C-alpha positions in Angstrom: -2.2 -28.6 58.7 -1.2 -31.2 61.4 -4.9 -31.7 62.3 -5.9 -32.4 58.7 -5.9 -36.1 57.8 -3.8 -37.4 54.9 -7.0 -38.6 53.2 -8.5 -35.1 53.1 -5.2 -33.7 51.8 -5.1 -36.4 49.0 -8.6 -35.5 48.0 -7.7 -31.8 47.9 -4.6 -32.7 45.9 -6.7 -34.7 43.4 -9.1 -31.7 43.0 -6.2 -29.3 42.5 -4.7 -31.5 39.7 -8.2 -31.6 38.1 -8.4 -27.8 38.3 -4.9 -27.5 36.8 -6.1 -29.8 33.9 -9.1 -27.6 33.4 -7.0 -24.4 33.2 -4.5 -25.9 30.8 -7.1 -27.6 28.6 -9.5 -24.5 28.5 -6.6 -22.3 27.6 -5.7 -24.5 24.6 -9.4 -24.9 23.7 -10.1 -21.1 23.6 -6.9 -20.3 21.7 -7.5 -23.0 19.1 -11.2 -22.2 18.5 -12.2 -21.7 14.9 -12.8 -18.0 15.1 -15.1 -17.9 12.1 -17.3 -20.7 13.3 -17.4 -19.1 16.8 -18.5 -15.8 15.4 -21.2 -17.4 13.3 -22.5 -19.3 16.4 -22.4 -16.1 18.4 -24.5 -14.3 15.7 -27.0 -17.1 15.9 -27.4 -16.6 19.7 -25.1 -19.3 21.1 -24.4 -18.0 24.7 -21.1 -19.9 25.1 -19.8 -18.6 21.8 -20.8 -15.1 22.6 -19.0 -15.2 25.9 -15.9 -16.8 24.3 -15.9 -14.1 21.6 -15.9 -11.4 24.3 -13.1 -13.0 26.2 -11.0 -13.4 23.1 -11.3 -9.7 22.3 -8.7 -9.1 25.1 -6.6 -12.3 25.0 -4.0 -10.8 27.2 -6.5 -10.5 30.1 -7.8 -14.1 29.4 -4.3 -15.5 29.4 -3.4 -13.6 32.6 -6.5 -15.0 34.3 -5.8 -18.6 33.2 -2.2 -18.5 34.2 -3.0 -16.9 37.5 -5.4 -19.8 38.3 -3.2 -22.5 36.9 0.0 -21.4 38.7 -2.0 -21.0 42.0 -3.4 -24.5 42.0 -0.1 -26.0 40.9 1.8 -24.3 43.7 -0.8 -25.3 46.2 -0.8 -28.9 44.9 3.0 -28.9 45.3 2.7 -27.6 48.9 0.1 -30.3 49.8 2.2 -33.1 48.3 5.2 -31.9 50.3 3.2 -32.1 53.5 2.0 -35.6 52.7 5.6 -36.7 51.8 7.0 -35.3 55.0 4.4 -37.0 57.1 4.9 -40.4 55.5 8.6 -40.6 54.6 10.1 -37.5 56.3 12.5 -35.2 54.5 13.7 -37.9 52.2 10.2 -38.3 50.7 10.1 -34.7 49.3 12.4 -35.6 46.4 10.4 -38.7 45.6 7.0 -37.0 45.8 8.3 -34.1 43.7 9.2 -36.5 40.9 5.8 -38.3 41.1 3.9 -35.0 41.2 5.7 -33.7 38.2 4.9 -36.8 36.2 1.2 -36.7 37.3 0.8 -33.0 36.5 2.5 -33.5 33.1 0.2 -36.3 32.1 -3.1 -35.4 33.8 -2.9 -31.6 34.0 -1.0 -30.8 30.8 -0.7 -33.4 27.9 -4.1 -35.1 28.4 -6.4 -32.0 28.7 -4.5 -30.1 26.0 -4.7 -33.0 23.6 -8.4 -33.3 24.3 -8.9 -29.5 23.9 -7.1 -29.5 20.6 -9.4 -32.2 19.2 -12.7 -31.1 20.9 -12.1 -27.4 21.4 -15.7 -26.3 21.4 -16.8 -28.9 24.0 -14.4 -27.4 26.5 -14.1 -23.7 25.4 -17.8 -22.8 25.5 -18.4 -24.2 29.0 -15.2 -22.6 30.2 -16.3 -19.2 28.9 -19.2 -19.3 31.3 -16.8 -19.8 34.2 -14.1 -17.3 33.1 -16.5 -14.5 32.5 -17.5 -14.0 36.2 -14.1 -15.1 37.4 -12.4 -12.4 35.4 -14.6 -9.7 37.0 -13.8 -11.2 40.5 -10.0 -11.3 39.9 -9.9 -8.1 37.8 -7.6 -6.1 40.1 -4.9 -8.8 40.2 -5.2 -9.5 36.5 -5.0 -5.8 35.7 -1.8 -5.4 37.7 -0.2 -8.5 36.0 -1.2 -7.3 32.5 0.0 -3.8 33.1 3.5 -5.0 34.0 3.6 -7.5 31.1 2.2 -5.0 28.5 4.8 -2.4 29.5 7.6 -4.9 29.1 6.3 -5.9 25.7 6.0 -2.3 24.7 9.7 -1.9 25.4 10.3 -4.5 22.6 7.9 -2.7 20.3 5.1 -5.3 20.8 1.5 -4.2 21.2 -0.5 -6.9 23.0 -3.8 -5.6 21.6 -2.8 -6.2 18.0 -3.5 -9.9 18.2 -7.0 -9.5 16.7 -5.4 -8.7 13.3 -4.2 -12.2 13.0 -7.7 -13.4 12.3 -8.0 -11.3 9.1 -7.4 -13.2 5.9 -6.0 -11.8 2.6 -7.3 -13.1 -0.7 -4.6 -15.9 -1.0 -5.3 -17.1 2.5 -9.1 -17.1 1.8 -8.5 -19.0 -1.4 -6.6 -21.7 0.7 -9.6 -21.9 3.1 -12.0 -22.4 0.2 -9.7 -25.0 -1.4 -9.4 -27.0 1.8 -13.1 -26.8 2.6 -13.6 -30.2 0.9 -17.1 -31.6 1.2 -18.3 -28.8 3.4 -18.8 -26.6 0.3 -20.2 -28.2 -2.9 -17.8 -28.2 -5.9 -20.0 -25.8 -7.9 -20.1 -23.3 -5.1 -16.4 -23.7 -4.4 -15.6 -22.9 -8.0 -17.8 -19.8 -7.9 -16.0 -18.6 -4.8 -12.6 -19.1 -6.3 -13.7 -17.3 -9.5 -14.8 -14.4 -7.4 -11.3 -14.3 -5.7 -9.6 -14.6 -9.1 -11.6 -11.8 -10.7 -9.9 -9.3 -8.5 -6.7 -9.6 -10.6 -8.5 -9.4 -14.0 -8.9 -6.2 -16.1 -11.4 -5.5 -18.9 -8.6 -5.9 -21.4 -8.4 -9.6 -20.6 -12.1 -10.4 -21.2 -13.1 -7.9 -23.9 -14.1 -8.8 -27.4 -11.1 -7.6 -29.5 -11.6 -4.7 -31.9 -11.2 -7.0 -34.9 -14.1 -9.2 -33.7 -16.6 -6.5 -32.9 -19.8 -6.9 -34.9 -21.7 -3.7 -35.5 -23.8 -1.6 -37.9 -22.2 0.8 -40.4 -24.6 3.6 -41.0 -22.9 4.3 -44.4 -24.1 0.9 -45.7 -27.2 0.8 -47.8 -30.4 0.6 -45.8 -31.4 -2.9 -47.1 -28.0 -4.2 -46.0 -28.5 -2.7 -42.5 -31.9 -4.4 -42.3 -30.3 -7.7 -43.3 -27.6 -7.3 -40.6 -30.2 -6.5 -38.0 -32.3 -9.6 -38.9 -29.3 -11.9 -38.9 -27.7 -10.6 -35.7 -27.3 -13.0 -32.8 -26.6 -10.1 -30.4 -29.2 -8.1 -28.5 -27.0 -4.9 -28.5 -24.9 -3.6 -31.4 -22.5 -0.7 -31.8 -23.4 1.8 -34.5 -20.7 3.6 -36.4 -19.8 5.3 -39.7 -17.1 3.6 -41.9 -14.9 2.7 -38.9 -15.6 1.6 -35.3 -13.5 4.7 -34.1 -16.4 6.8 -35.5 -18.9 5.2 -33.2 -22.3 6.8 -32.9 -23.6 4.7 -30.1 -25.4 1.5 -29.4 -28.7 0.2 -30.7 -30.8 -2.2 -28.6 -32.6 -4.7 -30.9 -35.6 -4.9 -28.5 -36.3 -1.3 -29.6 -36.7 -2.7 -33.1 -39.8 -4.7 -32.1 -41.9 -3.0 -34.8 -39.5 -4.6 -37.4 -39.9 -8.0 -35.8 -43.7 -7.6 -35.8 -43.7 -7.2 -39.6 -44.1 -3.4 -39.6 -41.9 -1.3 -41.8 -38.7 -0.2 -40.0 -37.4 3.1 -41.3 -33.8 4.4 -41.1 -35.0 7.5 -39.3 -36.7 5.4 -36.6 -33.6 3.3 -36.4 -31.2 6.2 -36.0 -33.5 7.9 -33.5 -33.1 4.9 -31.2 -29.2 4.9 -31.2 -28.1 5.4 -27.6 -25.0 7.2 -26.5 -21.8 5.1 -26.4 -20.3 4.3 -23.1 -16.5 4.2 -22.9 -14.3 2.2 -20.5 -10.6 3.1 -19.9 -8.1 0.4 -20.7 -6.8 -1.4 -17.7 -10.0 -1.0 -15.6 -10.3 -3.8 -13.0 -13.3 -6.1 -13.8 -14.6 -5.7 -10.2 -14.7 -1.9 -10.5 -16.3 -2.1 -14.0 -19.1 -4.3 -12.6 -19.8 -1.6 -10.1 -19.7 1.0 -12.8 -22.1 -0.9 -14.9 -24.5 -1.1 -12.0 -24.0 2.6 -11.1 -24.4 3.9 -14.7 -27.3 1.5 -15.5 -25.3 0.2 -18.5 -24.8 -3.3 -19.8 -22.2 -2.7 -22.6 -19.2 -0.5 -23.2 -16.3 0.1 -25.5 -12.8 -0.2 -24.1 -10.5 2.7 -25.2 -6.7 3.3 -24.7 -5.0 6.5 -23.6 -5.4 8.0 -27.0 -9.1 7.3 -27.2 -8.8 4.5 -29.8 -11.2 1.7 -29.4 -9.6 -1.6 -28.4 -12.5 -3.8 -27.7 -16.0 -4.3 -26.3 -17.2 -5.5 -22.9 -20.6 -6.5 -21.7 -21.9 -7.2 -18.2 -22.5 -10.8 -19.4 -18.7 -11.1 -20.1 -18.0 -10.2 -16.5 -20.7 -12.5 -15.0 -19.3 -15.4 -17.1 -16.0 -14.9 -15.4 -17.7 -15.8 -12.2 -20.3 -18.4 -13.1 -18.8 -19.7 -16.3 -20.4 -19.9 -19.8 -24.2 -19.8 -19.4 -25.5 -18.3 -22.7 -27.2 -20.2 -25.5 -26.2 -17.5 -28.0 -24.8 -19.4 -31.1 -22.1 -16.8 -31.5 -21.0 -17.3 -27.9 -21.1 -21.1 -28.3 -18.6 -20.7 -31.1 -16.1 -19.8 -28.4 -16.0 -23.4 -27.2 -14.5 -24.3 -30.5 -11.5 -22.0 -30.0 -9.9 -24.8 -28.0 -10.3 -28.2 -29.6 -8.9 -31.5 -28.3 -7.2 -33.7 -30.9 -7.0 -37.4 -30.9 -3.3 -37.5 -30.1 -3.8 -35.6 -26.9 -2.7 -32.2 -28.2 -5.0 -29.1 -28.6 -5.8 -27.0 -31.6 -6.1 -23.4 -30.4 -7.4 -20.3 -32.2 -4.9 -17.5 -32.3 -7.4 -15.0 -30.9 -8.0 -17.1 -27.8 -6.7 -15.2 -24.7 -3.9 -16.8 -22.8 -5.8 -16.4 -19.6 -8.8 -18.3 -21.0 -6.5 -21.1 -22.2 -4.9 -21.4 -18.8 -8.3 -21.5 -17.1 -9.8 -24.0 -19.5 -6.9 -26.5 -19.5 -5.3 -25.6 -16.1 -2.0 -24.6 -17.7 0.5 -21.9 -16.7 1.4 -20.1 -19.9 2.7 -16.6 -19.2 0.0 -14.0 -18.9 2.3 -11.0 -18.3 2.6 -9.4 -21.8 0.5 -10.4 -24.8 -3.1 -11.3 -24.0 -3.8 -13.6 -26.9 -2.1 -16.8 -28.3 -1.3 -14.9 -31.5 0.5 -12.2 -29.5 2.3 -14.8 -27.4 3.6 -16.5 -30.5 4.7 -13.2 -32.1 6.5 -12.1 -29.0 8.3 -15.4 -28.6 9.5 -15.6 -32.3 10.0 -11.9 -32.7 8.7 -12.2 -36.3 5.7 -13.4 -38.4 6.0 -17.2 -38.5 5.3 -19.4 -41.4 3.0 -22.4 -41.3 4.8 -25.3 -39.6 7.0 -23.2 -37.4 7.7 -25.1 -34.1 8.9 -23.8 -30.8 8.5 -24.3 -27.0 6.7 -22.1 -24.5 6.9 -23.0 -20.8 7.9 -26.6 -21.8 4.9 -27.0 -24.1 5.6 -27.8 -27.8 3.8 -25.4 -30.1 3.3 -25.7 -33.9 1.8 -22.9 -36.1 -0.8 -24.5 -38.3 -2.6 -21.6 -39.9 -1.3 -18.1 -40.8 -3.2 -15.4 -42.7 -1.2 -12.2 -43.5 0.4 -11.1 -40.3 -1.9 -13.0 -38.0 -1.4 -16.5 -36.5 -4.9 -17.9 -36.9 -4.4 -21.3 -35.2 -1.7 -23.3 -33.4 -1.3 -26.8 -32.2 -0.1 -27.1 -28.5 1.1 -30.5 -27.3 1.3 -31.7 -23.7 4.3 -30.5 -21.7 7.6 -32.3 -22.3 8.3 -34.4 -19.1 12.1 -34.0 -19.4 12.1 -30.4 -20.5 14.9 -28.7 -18.6 16.4 -26.2 -21.2 18.9 -24.0 -19.6 20.1 -21.8 -22.5 19.4 -21.1 -26.2 21.4 -24.2 -27.4 19.2 -26.4 -25.1 16.1 -24.8 -26.5 17.2 -25.2 -30.1 18.1 -28.9 -29.5 14.7 -29.6 -27.8 12.8 -27.8 -30.5 14.6 -29.8 -33.2 13.5 -33.0 -31.4 10.0 -31.7 -31.0 9.7 -30.7 -34.7 10.8 -34.2 -35.8 8.2 -35.7 -33.4 5.4 -33.5 -34.7 6.2 -34.1 -38.3 6.3 -37.9 -37.8 
C-alpha cells in the first residue's frame, strides 16, 4: 500500500462510502416496500418488482447478503482511512480519522440513504433488486454458511426465520383499517362497499330478516276473490303461501307465473295452487355470507328462517343480503316505507319504529347501541325496563335519552331517541335514576 498514492486511496474511500450507503439504503427500501403494490406490479410484468418479490421470499438470505457487503466495505473503508491517517499525521492521526470517518459514515452511509429509501423506496429497491439477484448467486456459499449459523441460533430460541412471510397477511380488522386509510385512492362509494363486505362477515340472517309478524303472504283458506285481490295489490314478486298460519306454509308463489291473470285471462285457484313452489328453510343463526352462497348453490332467491324447533321466525331474500352490501336500491313502495322507520325531528332527536333493528339504527345514524341480545328497538326497550312500559316512559341506553311514544298491547311501536348526553357518566343505579329524572323533565318541557 506504500506505492499507492493518497489520492487513489481517497477515491477508493469515497467509493466505499458510496457503496456502504447503497447497501444501507437498499436494505431499508426493500424492507419498507409496499408488499401489495409490489405484487401487483410484479403480476403486471414489472421486472424490478418481480426480482424484489423473489428476493423477499427469503428475507434471511437477502439480509445476510446486504450485511455481508455492508460490513465488508465499512471495514475496508476503515482500513484505508487508517492508512491515510498514519501517512499524514502518524499514529496520532488514527484517533482523529476514526472520529471523522464515523461521522461521515453515519451521515452519508446510514442516515441520508435510509431516509431517502424510506420516502422513495421503489426508486431504490427495484434497481437494487437487479444487482442483488446475481450477487446472491455469486456469494451463495458464504451467505449460506452465515444463514445456517444464524438460523440455528434463532431456532434455539424457538424462532423460525422462514415465518416472516406471514406478517404480510391481514385479518379483517387490519384490512378494514387499510380501506379506511385509503383516502382519495378509493372513491367514497367503493370504499363504503368494501367496508360493507367486511362488516357482513359478522351478520346472521336473524339480523336482516323480515320478522314473522311482518311477513305478507297468501292464506289458502281465504275466499278465492280475496286471494285474487291480495295478488293484485301485492308489491312483492314472491309471496309465501300457507293455511291459516305461517307455520303451516305450503311454499312460495312467484307472481310472474301469474301472467295470465295480468293479461286479463281468468286465473283459477287450481292453476294458482299448481304453481306453488316448495318452501326453502334457513336455520336460525346462519351467517349472511354463507346464506348468499347457499342461495346461489340452491338456485333460490327467498327462504324462511326457522329456529331449532322448526318454528318460522322470519323471511330472507337475496335482495336483503345484497342491500347489506350496496345499500337500499329498490323502488318497491313497501321497501321505501322502511326509510320512515327512522325519522329526524326538528329538535334533533329521532322517532324510531319499534320493529327497527338495532343494527340498522346503528348503521343509519352511526350510533353504538348494544347489539348483543335483542335485535329490535322494541326488544331493547323491554330488556332494559324488564316490563311492558307505558307511553311516556323515559330511560337512558348507552347515554342516549329514550322516551316511549307509542305502545300497543305488549309491543312498543315507536320511541323517541335524543342525542347523547355530553355529561353522562352514570356509575350506579342512583346516578342513572337522577339522570333519567333530569332527562324526563327536559323531554316534557
